[in-house]
Each structure stands twice: as structure tokens, then as C-alpha cells.
C-alpha positions as CSV (number, residue, x, y, z in Angstrom):
1,M,0.9,10.3,12.6
2,V,1.9,10.8,8.9
3,M,0.0,12.1,5.8
4,L,1.2,10.8,3.0
5,D,-0.3,12.7,-0.1
6,G,-3.7,12.1,0.9
7,L,-3.1,8.7,0.0
8,I,-1.7,6.6,3.4
9,T,-1.8,7.7,7.4
10,I,1.0,5.7,9.4
11,S,0.0,5.5,12.8
12,N,0.8,3.2,15.2
13,H,-1.4,0.2,14.8
14,P,-0.8,-3.3,16.6
15,D,0.4,-6.0,13.8
16,Y,-3.2,-7.5,13.9
17,I,-5.0,-4.3,12.3
18,I,-2.6,-3.7,9.9
19,D,-2.4,-7.2,8.4
20,E,-6.1,-7.2,8.1
21,F,-7.0,-3.9,6.7
22,L,-3.5,-5.5,4.0
23,K,-6.3,-8.2,3.9
24,L,-8.4,-5.8,3.1
25,L,-6.9,-3.8,0.9
26,G,-5.9,-6.7,-1.6
27,N,-9.8,-7.9,-1.5
28,I,-11.1,-4.5,-2.7
29,L,-8.3,-4.3,-5.5
30,K,-8.0,-8.3,-6.4
31,G,-8.0,-8.0,-10.4
32,Q,-8.4,-4.2,-10.7
33,I,-6.0,-2.4,-13.3
34,G,-6.3,0.6,-14.5
35,P,-4.4,4.2,-14.7
36,H,-5.3,4.8,-10.9
37,I,-4.2,1.6,-9.8
38,D,-0.7,2.3,-11.5
39,S,-0.6,5.8,-10.1
40,A,-1.2,4.4,-6.4
41,I,1.8,1.8,-7.3
42,Q,4.1,5.0,-8.5
43,M,3.3,7.2,-5.3
44,L,4.0,4.4,-3.0
45,T,6.7,4.2,-5.0
46,D,8.2,7.1,-4.5
47,F,7.3,7.6,-1.3
48,L,9.2,4.7,-0.6
49,H,12.3,6.2,-2.1
50,A,11.7,9.1,-0.2
51,W,11.3,8.1,3.2
52,D,13.7,6.7,5.3
53,W,12.0,5.4,8.3
54,E,11.7,1.9,8.6
55,P,8.2,1.5,9.9
56,C,7.4,3.3,7.7
57,A,9.0,1.9,4.9
58,N,7.8,-1.5,5.4
59,L,4.7,-0.7,5.5
60,L,5.1,1.0,2.0
61,R,6.6,-2.3,1.2
62,K,3.1,-4.7,2.3
63,M,1.7,-2.5,0.8
64,L,2.8,-2.7,-3.0
65,G,3.1,-6.3,-2.5
66,V,0.1,-6.4,-1.7
67,I,-1.4,-3.8,-4.3
68,I,0.9,-5.8,-7.1
69,R,-0.4,-9.6,-6.4
70,A,-4.0,-7.8,-6.8
71,Q,-3.4,-6.4,-9.7
72,A,-2.0,-10.0,-11.3
73,L,-5.1,-11.8,-10.8
74,S,-6.8,-10.2,-13.3
75,P,-8.4,-11.8,-15.9
């Protein structure tokens, strides 16, 4: 288990759990904009560039995609 600056914990969860988490995250953030969302995107991007451990990088890429797509749905 790895804690990334309090933002996310990386664990070995089954894919279906991760998929449900990402759906929930997308639903929560749907249409949300603001500096807190921009900050989260920047932090995830920074972590992605700093980590070379593939399971972590894959999850970070998925999370970034979910957040960016949800942000794009803002009115």
C-alpha cells in the first residue's frame, strides 16, 4: 500500500472494485470545475511523471481520464 500525498492509496484491489471506484469518482465530479479540481489534476500528473511502477501509473492515468472527462461535462 502506498499513500500519495494523502490523495490516493494504491493497493491490490480487483479490477471490478477499481472500475466501480472510477465510476463513483466520475459521478461525484461530473460537471465540477474550480481550483480544487485543477489542483487534483496537477497532483496526479506530477505523481504520474514521478512514478515508474506500472500498476500505479495505470491507475493514475485512469483517474486523470475520469476527472478530465467529468470536468468537460461542466455547464
